[in-house]
N, C-alpha and C positions, 0 to 999 in steps of 0.2 A: 503493500501500502503506498503508493508515491507522496509525500507531504511538502509542499510549498509553501514557504514564507512571503510573501511580501511587504517589504516597508515602505511606506510612503509618510511626505508630511501631511499633516490635517489641514489643508489647505483646497477644501470643498470640492473634492475628488464626488460625481454624481453617483448614485447607486447603478446606472445604467454604466458608466465606467470602470465600476468595479465589477460589475456581471462581464464586462469585454476582458478584463486580466483575469478571471478566474477561466472565463473560458477558452482565455488564447494559451495559459500558462497549462490546463489540463490537455489541451491540443497538442501541443509542443511534446510533453513528455508522450504521449501518443505517438505522434510521427515520428520523432529520434528514437525513444527505447521501447517500444512496440508497447506502453505500459496502456492498462485496463481503465479508460475514464471512469468507471462506477467505483472502484477504488481509490481515485486520486482524490487527496483533499488539498485544498487552497486556500490560506489564512491570509486575511489582509490587516496589518497592524497599520493603523494610522498613529504618527507619535509627533506631537506638538512640536513646532519649529524649533519650541525655546529647549527643548531635550536633543536636537538633532544639532551637532556641531560638525566644522567643516575648515579644514587647516585653521582650527584654533581658535572658530568663533562660530556662534548659533546661527540657525539657518534665520534666525528673526533679524540678528546684525546686519547678515551677509544681505536679507531682502530689502533692509534701509539702506543699506547703500549702493543698493544698483546691481549687485552679484547677484 
């Protein structure tokens, strides 16, 4: 049973886009590894931008600075 964990920043991703991610990740495992889609689990974790850091600063700060 494959388990895929997708982590994204909590910036308004719609339920429709999340469904596309789930479908796409599932299909990728079917196509590449021949996995059964009925036993493939995909979890999307949304992380607050204050809790996600890149290059020593939070995403919140990077967004403020236009990065």
